[in-house]
N, C-alpha and C positions, 0 to 999 in steps of 0.2 A: 597258568598261562596267564597272562594280564593284558587284556587289549584295552585302549584307550578310543575314545569314540569323540571326535570334536563338530558341535554345535554351533551354528551361527546364533551370535547374538542380536542380529540387525532383523527390524519389523517395520520398516517403512516401503511400499513398493512402489518405488520412483515417487514419481510427482503424482499419482494418484488418488493419493488419500486412503488408499486401501492397505491392510496389513498384510504381511508376508513374515517369513522366517523358516524353520526346518520343516523338511515334508515329514509326516509321521510315520507313515510305512518304511520310507528310508531308515529310520532311527530302529521302530518296532522288529519288522524282519530281521534285520542283522542283528540287532541286541539277543533275541532269542536262540540264533542259530549258532551265537560265542557261547550263550550262558547255557544253552543243551548240552554245548559240549563241553563243557565243566569250565570253563573260562572265567575269570575274574574279569568284570566289565566296570570302566569307570569313563564317565563324561565328563567332558571339559566346554568352555565356549570362552571369548573374548573377553567377556564382563564378569563370569561364573554366576554362580544362582540360576533361577529360572530361565531359559530362553525361549524364545517367542516361538511359539507353533503357527504355521500357516492355517489359518482357519479353514481353508478351502481342501486341506489335506485330510480334516476329520469331516468332512461332508457325509452321507452316507454313502455317496456313489463313490469314495474312496476309502471308506473303512473296510477291513480285511479284519480276518482271524486274529492277527498280529497287532493289529493297532487295538482291537478289542483287548484282545487279551493283554496288551501292555496298561491300558488305562485300567484294568481290574488288576494289576499286580503293584503290591503296596512297595516292594523292592524297588523295581524299576522306575514307578510312580516318585518317589522320595530320589532315587540317585538324580532325577531330571530337575527335581526343584531345589537340586544342592550342585549343580556342576561345578568341578575345580575351575581355577581362571584359568587362561591357555597360558598366561606367562607365567604361572608357577611350574608347567610341566617341564619335567625331565624326560627325553625319550629313552633314557637308559632304564629309567622303572619300569617299560614297558616293549612286549614283544612285538606288538604292530598296532600299526594305528589306522581307524577306518575313518572318513570323511562322509555322511550324509550331508546331502543336498537339502533343495529347496531352494529358493530363488535368494533367499536372505545372504548367503557366500560371495554372491556374486556381489555386493557391496564392501561387506568387513572381511570376511577371511579372505578374499582374493588380495586385498591391501594391509594384510596384520604381518607383522614382521615375524610374531611367536609363530606363527602357524607357517610360514615360509622355513626360520630356521628346523622347525621341527621335522618335516618334511625332510628337507636337507640332511638333518642328522639322522635320521630313520635310514634312509637309503645309504647313507655313509656309514652305518653301522651293520651295512649287508642286512636289513630285515625287510622283510614286504609291507606294501600299505595298500591300503585301497582308496577310491574316490568314486561318490556315483553323482549322477544327474547333474547338477551344477556346481557341484565341488570340484571337478574336475578343473574348472575356470582358474581354482586358485593354483593351479600348475603354470599358468600364464606368468606368474610373476616370480616362480622358482628358480633358481639356480642351478645348473651342471658345476662340477668342479671346475671345469675351465671358463666358468663364467658365463656360457650361454643360456639358453633356455633348457630348461632341465626337459623338456618334449620334444626338443629338436630330435629327431631321426627315430624318435620311439611310434610304438604304435600305441594310439589311446582311443578312448571314445569319450562321450559325454550328452550331454541335452542337446539335439540339435535341433539347427537352423530351420527346420521344418515343423520340429515340436512345438520350438519357439511361437512360428507362426501359427501354429494349431491354437494356442492360448492366448493368443493376440496381443504378446508382449513384446514383438520384436523393435518398438519404438519406445518401450517402456525401460527395458535392460540396460545397465552402461555398458555391455559390450554382449556381444554374442560370442559363445567359447568356441565356437565351433571354428570362426572365422581366424580368431584371435589364434588359437593354437594350430590351424593349419597355415597362417601366416608365419610361424615360428619353426616352422621345418617339420611338423608333426605329421605322422601317417595316421589322419582321422578315419577311424571304422565307424562304418555307421548301418544298422539294418532297418526296416520299416518301423514308423512312428509306432509308438509304445509297444514293442515287441521286446523282450528279454534278448540283452547283447552286453556280455562281458569280455573284456578282452585283458589277456596278461602280457606285459612286455617285461622280463626280465623279475626285480622286485616290485614292477607296477601295475597294481591292477584297478581296471577303470571301468564304470559300468554305467549305461545309456540313460537310463531312466530310473523312476521307482521302482516299476516291473521288476527291473534287473538287481535290485539293492540285494535280495535274498543270496542269489547265483554268487553275487559280487563277495559275500560275506563268506559263502562254502568255498570259495576259489581260496580267499585268502587263510582258512585253516587248513586247506589242502597246501599250501605254500610254508604253512609255518610246522606241516606234520614233515613235507620232506627235508625242510630245514634241518629239523630236529634228529631226520634219521640220517643225515647227509656226516 
């Protein structure tokens, strides 16, 4: 079983002068769910190489057993330092794809044609895939086979407007993913801020926030198992 995880390469938080990137828990927790299940995990990003870590995600308040384990794990840190270039990826080489969030994807992966093509090809091949937190925003630029928005009519979740307001970034982010997905006709599902919430609509699995990343990874493994058994 081969699983691809796609991270952002964007490190600027709008015009604030602050840094952003991927959220560490959203990489670390799923990474170990996959690896502990015996999967071969590859990491990719638009620019390749070392992707930027949102420094806030590694502050003591946001560290978890998984993030600490990741930083101690030489295999994991080596993979992170040498991510594959997204444009070189062929979905046929992987059984599934997982997109961690962080604010970075709102700027680069949302507008990355390789990311769009990867999602479209993965779904077209009948494979499941998952996106968590801000990564579901990438879906706003992904097309369904009929040319319409991929999220139209689907039940999805992602970082909510109220969560964005809670971190005081509503005026900083390039768009509010909840608003755009709803506007495209998605059935946007959400629970209370920061609580675990994951939804699955056929092959598409989405998680609301960092706390939802581990459950999203588990659901993705279940989907792979069901596919293999079918």
